[in-house]
C-alpha positions in Angstrom: 3.5 7.5 58.6 4.1 7.0 62.2 5.2 8.7 64.4 8.3 7.3 66.6 11.0 9.7 68.4 14.8 10.0 67.7 17.5 8.6 69.2 20.5 9.5 67.2 21.4 13.0 66.6 23.4 14.4 63.3 25.8 17.0 63.9 27.4 18.5 60.1 29.1 21.7 60.3 28.7 23.0 56.5 31.3 25.3 54.9 31.2 29.2 55.4 28.9 28.2 58.7 31.2 28.4 62.9 27.8 25.8 64.1 26.7 22.8 63.7 23.3 22.1 62.1 21.5 19.3 64.5 19.3 16.9 62.6 17.2 14.8 65.3 17.5 10.9 62.8 14.6 8.9 62.8 16.4 6.6 60.0 19.3 4.2 61.2 22.0 6.3 62.1 24.9 6.2 59.0 27.2 4.9 59.3 31.5 6.5 59.2 31.7 5.2 55.8 28.6 5.7 54.5 29.3 10.0 56.3 32.8 8.9 54.3 31.7 8.2 51.0 29.3 10.9 50.8 31.5 13.5 52.0 33.6 12.3 49.5 31.8 12.0 46.3 29.5 15.1 47.1 26.2 13.4 47.0 23.2 14.7 48.1 21.5 12.0 51.0 18.1 11.5 52.0 17.4 11.7 56.2 14.4 11.6 57.9 14.6 14.3 60.1 13.0 16.1 63.0 12.5 20.2 63.9 14.5 20.5 67.8 11.9 20.1 70.2 9.0 18.2 67.7 8.5 14.6 67.1 7.5 15.2 63.5 9.5 13.6 61.0 10.4 14.6 57.6 12.5 14.2 54.9 15.5 16.9 54.8 18.0 16.9 51.3 21.5 17.2 52.5 24.4 18.2 49.7 27.6 17.0 51.6 29.8 18.0 48.9 29.3 21.2 51.5 30.1 19.7 54.2 33.9 19.6 56.5 32.6 17.6 59.4 29.7 15.0 60.7 30.2 13.4 63.6 26.6 11.0 65.1 26.1 10.8 68.7 23.5 9.8 70.5 20.3 11.8 70.8 20.1 14.0 74.5 16.4 13.7 76.2 15.7 17.1 79.0 17.9 19.9 80.1 21.0 20.4 78.3 23.5 23.8 77.4 24.9 24.2 73.9 28.8 24.9 73.4 
């Protein structure tokens, strides 16, 4: 599998958590309709992601029945501030 740079971040708020999960996506980002469907159906989705600080992708299974909010944003490179 060729190593590529993530171009999109998927931010998920999970039941019982006070902060979002930030997933660096290597695949095409899910559409708003896909996210809505996964959350409504409680689907488990297979996403190709990388850990923060790494470009080595791996598959992560996400149970969207536990997700209460989701947003897709362009990946920000360089030094940043998290609030």
